[in-house]
C-alpha positions as CSV (number, residue, x, y, z in Angstrom):
1,X,109.7,90.2,128.5
2,X,108.0,91.7,125.5
3,X,107.2,95.5,125.4
4,X,103.5,96.4,125.5
5,X,101.6,99.5,124.6
6,X,101.5,102.0,127.6
7,X,97.8,102.1,129.1
8,X,97.5,105.8,127.9
9,X,98.4,105.0,124.3
10,X,95.9,102.0,124.3
11,X,93.0,104.5,125.9
12,X,93.8,106.7,122.9
13,X,93.6,103.7,120.4
14,X,90.2,102.7,121.7
15,X,89.0,106.0,120.3
16,X,91.0,105.8,117.1
17,X,91.0,103.1,114.1
18,X,93.6,100.5,114.1
19,X,94.7,99.2,110.6
20,X,95.4,95.4,110.5
21,X,98.1,94.2,107.6
22,X,96.6,91.1,106.5
23,X,99.7,90.2,104.5
24,X,102.2,90.4,107.4
25,X,100.2,90.1,110.7
26,X,101.1,93.7,111.8
27,X,98.6,96.6,113.1
28,X,99.5,100.4,112.4
29,X,98.1,103.4,114.2
30,X,98.3,107.2,114.4
31,X,99.0,108.8,117.9
32,X,97.8,112.3,117.2
33,X,99.6,114.7,119.4
34,X,100.2,118.1,118.2
35,X,104.0,118.2,116.8
36,X,104.7,115.1,118.7
37,X,102.3,112.6,116.8
38,X,103.6,109.5,115.5
39,X,102.8,106.4,113.1
40,X,103.3,103.2,115.1
41,X,103.2,99.5,114.2
42,X,103.3,96.4,116.3
43,X,102.3,92.6,115.9
44,X,98.8,91.8,115.8
45,X,99.0,90.8,119.5
46,X,100.2,94.5,120.2
47,X,103.6,93.1,121.5
48,X,106.9,95.1,120.9
49,X,105.3,98.5,119.2
50,X,107.7,100.3,117.1
51,X,107.5,104.1,116.1
52,X,107.9,104.5,112.3
53,X,107.9,108.1,112.2
54,X,107.7,110.9,115.0
55,X,107.1,114.6,114.9
56,X,103.8,114.7,112.9
57,X,101.3,117.2,113.1
58,X,98.4,115.3,114.6
59,X,98.4,112.2,112.4
60,X,95.2,110.7,111.2
61,X,93.9,108.1,108.7
62,X,96.5,105.5,108.4
63,X,96.5,103.1,105.0
64,X,98.6,100.7,103.7
65,X,99.6,99.1,100.4
66,X,102.1,96.3,99.5
67,X,104.9,98.8,99.9
68,X,104.0,101.9,101.8
69,X,102.3,103.2,104.8
70,X,100.2,106.6,104.3
71,X,98.7,109.0,106.4
72,X,97.2,112.5,106.9
73,X,98.2,115.3,109.2
74,X,95.5,117.4,110.3
75,X,97.2,120.4,111.4
76,X,99.2,120.9,108.4
77,X,96.8,119.1,105.9
78,X,99.2,117.0,104.3
79,X,99.3,113.5,103.2
80,X,102.4,111.4,103.8
81,X,103.9,108.2,103.0
82,X,106.9,105.9,103.9
83,X,108.2,102.5,102.8
84,X,107.0,99.7,105.0
């Protein structure tokens, strides 16, 4: 059985931007809770979500290029990146 996004997280996503990776058929999003925010990714069907990084300070604004995922943290006003 495939893991799915929990309903509470899906409701959060409905109010936020979701970024689709046209090259690899993944979607990326930020869950922006204070101190426990995370950047997540899954297949374009939202099956098997994976947390890429946790413990972020209310992350927002996910962007990608061919090699990295970028996001901003609202609380500490930083721009972060990690390898895809």
